[in-house]
C-alpha positions as a Markdown table, in Angstrom:
| # | Residue | x | y | z |
|---|---|---|---|---|
| 1 | Thr | -0.8 | 9.3 | -11.7 |
| 2 | Leu | 1.9 | 6.8 | -10.5 |
| 3 | Phe | 4.4 | 9.4 | -10.3 |
| 4 | Gly | 1.8 | 11.9 | -9.0 |
| 5 | Tyr | 1.0 | 13.7 | -5.7 |
| 6 | Glu | -1.8 | 15.5 | -3.8 |
| 7 | Tyr | -1.9 | 18.2 | -1.4 |
| 8 | Gly | -4.8 | 20.3 | 0.0 |
| 9 | Cys | -4.6 | 23.1 | 3.1 |
| 10 | Tyr | -7.9 | 23.1 | 4.4 |
| 11 | Ser | -6.4 | 24.2 | 8.0 |
| 12 | Asp | -7.4 | 27.7 | 9.1 |
| 13 | Glu | -3.9 | 28.1 | 11.1 |
| 14 | Arg | -1.9 | 30.4 | 9.1 |
| 15 | Glu | 0.7 | 31.0 | 11.3 |
| 16 | Ala | 2.2 | 28.4 | 14.0 |
| 17 | Pro | 3.8 | 29.7 | 17.6 |
| 18 | Leu | 6.2 | 27.5 | 19.0 |
| 19 | Lys | 4.5 | 25.2 | 21.6 |
| 20 | Pro | 5.6 | 23.4 | 24.9 |
| 21 | His | 4.7 | 20.5 | 23.0 |
| 22 | Tyr | 3.3 | 19.0 | 19.9 |
| 23 | Arg | 1.2 | 15.9 | 19.7 |
| 24 | Ala | 1.9 | 13.4 | 16.5 |
| 25 | Val | -0.2 | 10.5 | 15.7 |
| 26 | Leu | 0.7 | 7.6 | 13.9 |
| 27 | Trp | -2.2 | 5.2 | 12.1 |
| 28 | His | -1.9 | 2.8 | 9.4 |
| 29 | Leu | -5.7 | 3.1 | 8.4 |
| 30 | Glu | -5.8 | 0.1 | 6.4 |
| 31 | Asn | -6.0 | 1.9 | 3.0 |
| 32 | Gly | -9.4 | 3.8 | 4.9 |
| 33 | Lys | -11.9 | 1.1 | 4.5 |
| 34 | Asn | -13.4 | 1.9 | 7.5 |
| 35 | Asp | -13.8 | 5.3 | 6.6 |
| 36 | Lys | -16.8 | 6.1 | 9.0 |
| 37 | Gly | -15.3 | 4.7 | 12.2 |
| 38 | Ile | -11.9 | 6.5 | 11.2 |
| 39 | Leu | -13.6 | 10.1 | 10.8 |
| 40 | Glu | -15.5 | 9.4 | 14.2 |
| 41 | Thr | -12.8 | 8.5 | 15.9 |
| 42 | Leu | -10.4 | 11.2 | 14.6 |
| 43 | Arg | -13.0 | 13.9 | 15.4 |
| 44 | Asn | -14.1 | 12.5 | 18.9 |
| 45 | Arg | -11.7 | 10.0 | 20.3 |
| 46 | Ala | -9.9 | 11.8 | 23.5 |
| 47 | Leu | -5.9 | 11.4 | 22.6 |
| 48 | Leu | -6.6 | 11.3 | 19.0 |
| 49 | Ser | -8.6 | 14.3 | 18.3 |
| 50 | Arg | -6.8 | 17.7 | 16.9 |
| 51 | Ala | -3.4 | 15.9 | 17.1 |
| 52 | Asp | -1.0 | 18.5 | 15.4 |
| 53 | Ile | 0.7 | 15.5 | 12.9 |
| 54 | Tyr | -1.1 | 12.4 | 11.7 |
| 55 | Phe | 1.4 | 10.1 | 9.6 |
| 56 | Phe | -0.9 | 7.6 | 7.5 |
| 57 | Pro | 0.7 | 4.9 | 5.9 |
| 58 | Ala | -1.6 | 3.1 | 3.4 |
| 59 | Val | -4.5 | 5.0 | 2.3 |
| 60 | Asp | -6.4 | 4.7 | -1.3 |
| 61 | Ile | -7.6 | 7.0 | -3.6 |
| 62 | Gly | -10.4 | 5.4 | -5.8 |
| 63 | Met | -10.2 | 1.7 | -4.6 |
| 64 | Ala | -13.1 | -0.1 | -4.0 |
| 65 | Arg | -12.5 | -1.4 | -0.6 |
| 66 | Ser | -12.3 | 2.1 | 0.3 |
| 67 | Gly | -15.5 | 3.0 | -1.2 |
| 68 | Asn | -13.9 | 4.6 | -4.0 |
| 69 | His | -13.1 | 7.7 | -2.0 |
| 70 | Asn | -10.3 | 10.0 | -1.9 |
| 71 | Ala | -9.0 | 8.7 | 1.9 |
| 72 | Val | -7.0 | 11.4 | 3.1 |
| 73 | Arg | -8.6 | 14.5 | 1.3 |
| 74 | Asp | -11.9 | 13.1 | 2.3 |
| 75 | Leu | -10.2 | 13.2 | 6.5 |
| 76 | Ala | -8.4 | 16.9 | 5.8 |
| 77 | Ile | -11.8 | 18.4 | 4.7 |
| 78 | Glu | -13.9 | 17.3 | 7.2 |
| 79 | Leu | -11.4 | 17.9 | 9.9 |
| 80 | Gly | -10.0 | 20.9 | 8.6 |
| 81 | Tyr | -6.3 | 19.9 | 8.3 |
| 82 | Asn | -3.5 | 20.0 | 5.3 |
| 83 | Tyr | -2.5 | 17.0 | 3.9 |
| 84 | Phe | 0.2 | 15.7 | 1.6 |
| 85 | Phe | -0.4 | 12.3 | -0.2 |
| 86 | Val | 1.8 | 10.5 | -2.7 |
| 87 | Thr | 1.3 | 7.5 | -4.8 |
| 88 | Ser | 3.0 | 4.5 | -4.3 |
| 89 | Tyr | 1.2 | 1.9 | -6.4 |
| 90 | Leu | -1.2 | 1.7 | -9.3 |
| 91 | Asn | -3.6 | -1.2 | -8.6 |
| 92 | Leu | -4.3 | -3.1 | -12.2 |
| 93 | Asn | -7.3 | -5.2 | -11.3 |
| 94 | Ala | -10.3 | -3.7 | -12.7 |
| 95 | Ile | -12.0 | -5.2 | -9.7 |
| 96 | Asp | -10.6 | -6.0 | -6.4 |
| 97 | Pro | -10.4 | -9.8 | -5.7 |
| 98 | Asp | -10.4 | -9.6 | -2.3 |
| 99 | Tyr | -13.2 | -7.2 | -2.1 |
| 100 | Pro | -16.8 | -9.5 | -0.8 |
| 101 | Glu | -18.5 | -7.4 | -3.7 |
| 102 | Pro | -17.5 | -7.3 | -7.3 |
| 103 | Thr | -17.2 | -3.4 | -7.4 |
| 104 | Pro | -14.9 | -1.9 | -10.1 |
| 105 | Asn | -12.0 | 0.2 | -8.7 |
| 106 | Lys | -11.9 | 3.7 | -10.2 |
| 107 | Leu | -8.2 | 4.9 | -10.2 |
| 108 | Gly | -6.6 | 2.1 | -8.0 |
| 109 | Leu | -3.9 | 4.4 | -6.3 |
| 110 | Glu | -2.5 | 3.1 | -3.0 |
| 111 | Gly | -0.2 | 5.6 | -1.3 |
| 112 | Asn | 0.7 | 7.2 | 1.9 |
| 113 | Ala | 0.0 | 10.3 | 3.6 |
| 114 | Ile | 0.6 | 13.1 | 5.8 |
| 115 | Met | -2.2 | 15.4 | 7.6 |
| 116 | Thr | -1.3 | 18.4 | 9.9 |
| 117 | Arg | -2.5 | 21.4 | 11.2 |
| 118 | Leu | 0.4 | 23.2 | 10.6 |
| 119 | Pro | 1.7 | 24.9 | 7.5 |
| 120 | Ile | 3.2 | 22.7 | 5.4 |
| 121 | Ser | 5.9 | 23.2 | 2.4 |
| 122 | Asn | 8.6 | 21.5 | 0.9 |
| 123 | Leu | 7.1 | 18.5 | -0.1 |
| 124 | Arg | 9.4 | 16.0 | -1.4 |
| 125 | Val | 9.6 | 11.9 | -2.2 |
| 126 | Ile | 12.0 | 9.2 | -1.3 |
| 127 | Pro | 11.5 | 6.1 | -3.5 |
| 128 | Val | 12.0 | 2.7 | -1.8 |
| 129 | His | 13.4 | -0.2 | -3.9 |
| 130 | Glu | 10.9 | -3.1 | -4.0 |
| 131 | Gln | 11.9 | -6.4 | -3.4 |
| 132 | Thr | 9.5 | -8.9 | -5.0 |
| 133 | Asp | 7.3 | -8.8 | -8.2 |
| 134 | Leu | 4.2 | -7.3 | -7.7 |
| 135 | Met | 2.9 | -8.9 | -10.7 |
| 136 | Gln | 2.6 | -12.0 | -9.0 |
| 137 | Gly | -0.7 | -13.4 | -8.0 |
| 138 | Arg | -4.2 | -12.4 | -8.1 |
| 139 | Val | -3.7 | -8.7 | -6.9 |
| 140 | Lys | -1.4 | -7.2 | -9.6 |
| 141 | Lys | 0.4 | -3.6 | -9.3 |
| 142 | Ile | 2.9 | -1.5 | -10.4 |
| 143 | Gly | 5.3 | 1.1 | -8.6 |
| 144 | Cys | 7.1 | 1.3 | -5.3 |
| 145 | Gln | 6.7 | 2.4 | -2.1 |
| 146 | Lys | 7.7 | 6.0 | -1.2 |
| 147 | Ala | 9.0 | 8.0 | 1.7 |
| 148 | Leu | 7.1 | 11.3 | 2.4 |
| 149 | Leu | 9.1 | 14.3 | 3.4 |
| 150 | Ala | 7.4 | 17.7 | 4.1 |
| 151 | Asp | 8.9 | 20.8 | 6.3 |
| 152 | Leu | 6.2 | 22.2 | 8.8 |
| 153 | Ile | 6.8 | 25.8 | 9.4 |
| 154 | Leu | 6.9 | 27.2 | 12.9 |
| 155 | Ser | 7.2 | 30.7 | 14.0 |
| 156 | Glu | 10.6 | 32.4 | 15.1 |
| 157 | Asn | 12.0 | 31.2 | 11.2 |
| 158 | Lys | 11.9 | 27.7 | 13.0 |
| 159 | Lys | 10.7 | 24.3 | 11.1 |
| 160 | Ile | 10.5 | 20.8 | 11.8 |
| 161 | Thr | 10.6 | 17.9 | 8.4 |
| 162 | Ile | 8.3 | 14.9 | 9.2 |
| 163 | Val | 8.8 | 11.6 | 7.3 |
| 164 | Cys | 6.2 | 9.0 | 6.7 |
| 165 | Val | 7.7 | 5.6 | 5.9 |
| 166 | Asn | 5.8 | 2.3 | 4.8 |
| 167 | Leu | 8.3 | -0.1 | 4.1 |
| 168 | Pro | 7.5 | -2.9 | 1.3 |
| 169 | Glu | 5.9 | -5.9 | 2.3 |
| 170 | Asn | 6.9 | -9.4 | 1.3 |
| 171 | Thr | 10.8 | -8.3 | 2.5 |
| 172 | Ser | 13.2 | -10.3 | 4.8 |
| 173 | Pro | 15.1 | -8.2 | 8.2 |
| 174 | Gly | 18.0 | -7.8 | 6.0 |
| 175 | Gln | 16.1 | -6.1 | 3.2 |
| 176 | Arg | 14.2 | -4.0 | 5.6 |
| 177 | Ala | 17.2 | -2.8 | 7.3 |
| 178 | Arg | 19.1 | -1.9 | 3.9 |
| 179 | Ser | 15.8 | 0.1 | 2.9 |
| 180 | Met | 15.6 | 1.8 | 6.4 |
| 181 | Lys | 19.1 | 2.7 | 6.0 |
| 182 | Arg | 19.0 | 4.4 | 2.5 |
| 183 | Ile | 16.0 | 6.6 | 3.8 |
| 184 | Leu | 18.4 | 8.0 | 6.6 |
| 185 | His | 21.2 | 8.3 | 4.6 |
| 186 | Lys | 19.1 | 10.6 | 2.3 |
| 187 | Ile | 17.6 | 12.4 | 4.9 |
| 188 | Lys | 21.0 | 13.0 | 6.6 |
| 189 | Lys | 22.5 | 14.5 | 3.1 |
| 190 | Glu | 19.8 | 17.1 | 3.2 |
| 191 | Gly | 21.8 | 18.6 | 6.0 |
| 192 | Gly | 20.7 | 21.4 | 8.6 |
| 193 | Ser | 20.4 | 21.0 | 12.2 |
| 194 | His | 16.6 | 21.2 | 12.5 |
| 195 | Pro | 14.2 | 18.5 | 14.2 |
| 196 | Val | 13.4 | 15.4 | 12.2 |
| 197 | Leu | 10.8 | 13.2 | 12.8 |
| 198 | Leu | 10.0 | 10.0 | 11.1 |
| 199 | Ala | 7.1 | 7.6 | 11.7 |
| 200 | Gly | 6.0 | 4.4 | 9.9 |
| 201 | Asp | 5.0 | 1.3 | 9.1 |
| 202 | Leu | 8.4 | -0.6 | 9.4 |
| 203 | Lys | 6.9 | -4.1 | 9.0 |
| 204 | Thr | 9.2 | -5.6 | 11.4 |
| 205 | Ser | 7.4 | -8.7 | 12.1 |
| 206 | Ala | 10.6 | -10.4 | 12.9 |
| 207 | Tyr | 9.9 | -13.1 | 9.8 |
| 208 | Asp | 11.2 | -13.2 | 6.8 |
| 209 | Thr | 7.9 | -12.8 | 4.4 |
| 210 | Arg | 9.8 | -12.6 | 0.6 |
| 211 | Gly | 7.5 | -15.9 | -0.4 |
| 212 | Pro | 6.2 | -19.0 | 1.0 |
| 213 | Trp | 9.7 | -20.8 | 1.0 |
| 214 | Ala | 11.4 | -18.0 | 2.8 |
| 215 | Phe | 8.5 | -17.9 | 5.5 |
| 216 | Phe | 9.0 | -21.5 | 5.8 |
| 217 | Met | 12.2 | -21.3 | 6.6 |
| 218 | Ser | 11.8 | -18.4 | 8.6 |
| 219 | Leu | 9.3 | -20.2 | 10.8 |
| 220 | Met | 11.1 | -23.5 | 11.1 |
| 221 | Asn | 14.2 | -21.6 | 12.4 |
| 222 | Lys | 11.6 | -20.1 | 15.3 |
| 223 | Thr | 10.5 | -23.2 | 15.9 |
| 224 | Tyr | 13.5 | -24.9 | 16.4 |
| 225 | Arg | 14.2 | -21.7 | 19.1 |
| 226 | Gly | 11.0 | -22.2 | 20.6 |
| 227 | Leu | 8.0 | -20.9 | 18.7 |
| 228 | Asp | 6.0 | -20.0 | 21.8 |
| 229 | Tyr | 9.1 | -18.0 | 23.4 |
| 230 | Ile | 9.4 | -16.1 | 19.9 |
| 231 | Ile | 6.0 | -15.2 | 20.4 |
| 232 | Gln | 5.9 | -14.0 | 23.7 |
| 233 | Glu | 9.4 | -12.6 | 23.6 |
| 234 | His | 10.2 | -11.1 | 19.7 |
| 235 | His | 7.0 | -10.4 | 18.3 |
| 236 | Thr | 6.4 | -7.0 | 20.0 |
| 237 | Ala | 10.0 | -6.3 | 21.0 |
| 238 | Pro | 11.7 | -7.1 | 17.4 |
| 239 | Glu | 14.6 | -4.7 | 18.2 |
| 240 | Lys | 15.9 | -7.3 | 20.6 |
| 241 | Phe | 17.1 | -9.5 | 18.2 |
| 242 | Phe | 15.5 | -10.3 | 14.8 |
| 243 | Glu | 15.2 | -6.9 | 13.5 |
| 244 | Lys | 18.2 | -5.4 | 15.1 |
| 245 | Lys | 20.4 | -4.7 | 12.3 |
| 246 | Leu | 17.0 | -1.8 | 11.1 |
| 247 | Phe | 17.2 | -0.5 | 14.8 |
| 248 | Asp | 21.1 | 0.0 | 14.7 |
| 249 | Ser | 20.6 | 2.0 | 11.3 |
| 250 | Phe | 18.5 | 4.6 | 13.6 |
| 251 | His | 21.5 | 4.8 | 16.1 |
| 252 | Asp | 23.9 | 5.2 | 13.4 |
| 253 | Ala | 22.0 | 8.1 | 11.9 |
| 254 | Gly | 21.9 | 9.8 | 15.0 |
| 255 | Phe | 18.1 | 9.0 | 15.5 |
| 256 | Asp | 16.4 | 8.0 | 18.7 |
| 257 | Tyr | 13.5 | 5.4 | 19.0 |
| 258 | Glu | 13.6 | 4.0 | 22.3 |
| 259 | Ala | 12.4 | 7.0 | 24.0 |
| 260 | Leu | 9.6 | 7.7 | 21.4 |
| 261 | Asn | 7.6 | 4.5 | 21.8 |
| 262 | Glu | 6.1 | 2.5 | 24.3 |
| 263 | Pro | 7.8 | -0.7 | 25.0 |
| 264 | Gly | 6.7 | -3.8 | 24.1 |
| 265 | Val | 3.1 | -3.3 | 23.3 |
| 266 | Gly | 2.1 | -4.4 | 19.8 |
| 267 | Thr | 0.7 | -2.2 | 17.2 |
| 268 | Phe | -0.2 | -5.0 | 14.6 |
| 269 | His | -2.7 | -7.8 | 15.1 |
| 270 | Ser | -3.0 | -10.7 | 12.9 |
| 271 | Gln | -2.5 | -14.6 | 12.5 |
| 272 | Leu | 0.9 | -16.1 | 11.5 |
| 273 | Gln | 0.0 | -17.1 | 8.3 |
| 274 | Gly | -1.8 | -13.6 | 7.5 |
| 275 | Leu | 2.1 | -12.2 | 7.3 |
| 276 | Leu | 1.9 | -13.8 | 3.9 |
| 277 | Ser | 0.6 | -11.5 | 0.8 |
| 278 | Ser | -2.6 | -12.7 | -0.7 |
| 279 | Arg | -0.2 | -12.8 | -3.5 |
| 280 | Phe | 1.2 | -15.7 | -2.7 |
| 281 | Ala | -2.2 | -18.0 | -2.4 |
| 282 | Gly | -1.8 | -21.3 | -3.9 |
| 283 | His | 2.3 | -21.2 | -3.9 |
| 284 | Gly | 4.8 | -23.8 | -3.1 |
| 285 | Pro | 4.2 | -24.7 | 0.6 |
| 286 | Val | 1.2 | -22.5 | 1.7 |
| 287 | Lys | -1.1 | -25.3 | 2.3 |
| 288 | Leu | 2.2 | -26.9 | 4.6 |
| 289 | Leu | 2.2 | -23.8 | 6.6 |
| 290 | Gln | -1.4 | -23.6 | 7.1 |
| 291 | Lys | -1.1 | -27.0 | 8.9 |
| 292 | Leu | 2.0 | -26.1 | 10.9 |
| 293 | Leu | 0.0 | -23.1 | 11.9 |
| 294 | Lys | -3.3 | -24.6 | 13.0 |
| 295 | Lys | -1.9 | -25.0 | 16.3 |
| 296 | Tyr | -1.7 | -21.0 | 16.3 |
| 297 | Asp | -4.8 | -19.8 | 14.5 |
| 298 | Glu | -5.4 | -17.2 | 17.0 |
| 299 | Gln | -4.4 | -13.6 | 16.5 |
| 300 | Phe | -0.9 | -12.3 | 17.6 |
| 301 | Ser | 0.5 | -8.9 | 18.1 |
| 302 | Phe | 3.5 | -7.4 | 16.4 |
| 303 | Lys | 5.4 | -4.5 | 16.6 |
| 304 | Tyr | 5.4 | -2.9 | 13.2 |
| 305 | Asp | 4.6 | 0.9 | 14.0 |
| 306 | Trp | 7.6 | 3.3 | 15.2 |
| 307 | Phe | 8.6 | 6.7 | 15.9 |
| 308 | Ala | 12.1 | 8.2 | 15.6 |
| 309 | Gly | 13.4 | 11.0 | 15.9 |
| 310 | Asn | 16.7 | 13.1 | 15.9 |
| 311 | His | 18.9 | 14.9 | 18.5 |
| 312 | Cys | 16.1 | 17.7 | 18.1 |
| 313 | Ile | 13.2 | 16.1 | 18.9 |
| 314 | Arg | 12.2 | 13.9 | 22.5 |
| 315 | Ala | 9.4 | 12.9 | 24.2 |
| 316 | Ser | 7.8 | 15.5 | 26.5 |
| 317 | Gln | 8.0 | 15.2 | 30.3 |
| 318 | Arg | 5.7 | 18.1 | 31.2 |
| 319 | His | 2.8 | 17.3 | 33.3 |
| 320 | Gln | 0.0 | 17.9 | 30.8 |
| 321 | Ala | 1.6 | 15.6 | 27.9 |
| 322 | Glu | 0.8 | 11.9 | 27.7 |
| 323 | Arg | 3.8 | 9.5 | 27.5 |
| 324 | Pro | 4.4 | 7.6 | 24.3 |
| 325 | Lys | 1.6 | 5.3 | 23.9 |
| 326 | Val | -0.2 | 2.7 | 21.9 |
| 327 | Ile | -4.1 | 3.1 | 21.9 |
| 328 | Thr | -6.0 | 0.2 | 21.8 |
| 329 | His | -9.6 | -1.3 | 21.1 |
| 330 | Leu | -11.0 | 1.1 | 18.7 |
| 331 | Ile | -13.9 | -0.3 | 17.5 |
| 332 | His | -16.7 | 0.7 | 15.3 |
| 333 | Asp | -20.0 | -0.9 | 14.5 |
| 334 | Gly | -18.7 | -4.0 | 16.4 |
| 335 | Lys | -15.2 | -4.4 | 14.4 |
| 336 | Pro | -11.8 | -3.3 | 14.5 |
| 337 | Ile | -11.4 | 0.0 | 12.9 |
| 338 | Ser | -7.9 | -1.1 | 11.6 |
| 339 | Ala | -5.5 | -4.2 | 12.3 |
| 340 | His | -3.1 | -1.6 | 13.4 |
| 341 | Asp | -3.4 | 0.4 | 16.6 |
| 342 | Pro | -2.6 | 4.2 | 16.4 |
| 343 | Val | 0.5 | 5.4 | 18.2 |
| 344 | Leu | 0.7 | 8.7 | 20.0 |
| 345 | Leu | 3.8 | 10.5 | 20.7 |
| 346 | Asp | 3.7 | 14.2 | 22.3 |
| 347 | Phe | 7.0 | 15.5 | 21.7 |
| 348 | Glu | 9.3 | 18.8 | 22.3 |
| 349 | Leu | 11.5 | 20.6 | 19.8 |
| 350 | Val | 14.9 | 21.2 | 21.4 |
| 351 | Tyr | 16.5 | 23.4 | 19.1 |
| 352 | Glu | 19.3 | 24.7 | 22.0 |
| 353 | Met | 20.9 | 21.7 | 21.8 |
| 354 | Val | 21.8 | 22.5 | 18.0 |
| 355 | Gly | 25.7 | 23.9 | 18.1 |
């Protein structure tokens, strides 16, 4: 199971004619915990329903927190889509310590997924090296994050490669940049000049979250610079300075991200102390950090979730297309469906630019 993957074909579209533009939605579902809200949104919400491609970083199979369901398969069956899921982690806790009720985990699989109406083939995976000990703390798991790659087959012998990325938690900006650079290098090694669209949760918080001491030093650095200024200017624009190396790796690989995302709008909402994994509870300076951050106990917005594409992908400028945007205020039963907002991209394929 740790090295396994799963796919299913439930779309009734056997052929995929070329279209003026395609719609992609990137949404970190927080493992699929609010399954009813997710399904209702993807079925009925304007802009988000009937997208051509969905990227889902972080979905579960057999975890108590998500009802012990197969989150993405259930969505694919209900909505009539093809899907591809890859396991990243095997959760070793018989009972999830962060779940309010003592419900056992069944399979305990955490992973990432792609869902699409288009014919899907050539499924493959890029492992992403973990930077921390996953057996620390209350939540114990084994494995590593994995980037998913799949080819979507279009008419006229054309294809598009899609890539779903979910970078590991508890990393430094430098580690995130190196992970992304390795992923892009492996994509480039595949060769070819067809379109490549990448989307995912890049954990671009602008902080070093390797552990409580690293976070403490990162916080002190930003306090010295002016924490209120950092919150206002860098949380939703991490590409400016603190995460610049990661975004430079896109340019180095011939990928554009600037035109494919709504600038300056956050996608992930959390308290500052929420950036630390629950695995570090009770460690070192956690209590000190909580005291320091008491002034900043409200939720802040960070820009974690991004699209990037090679030279064959461009944001559509057609009249009927939407501009790249973050969809906010998704509520179900009075609560946010996820701490992450979905990101929408209407894009065009630019085959004529290929030499």
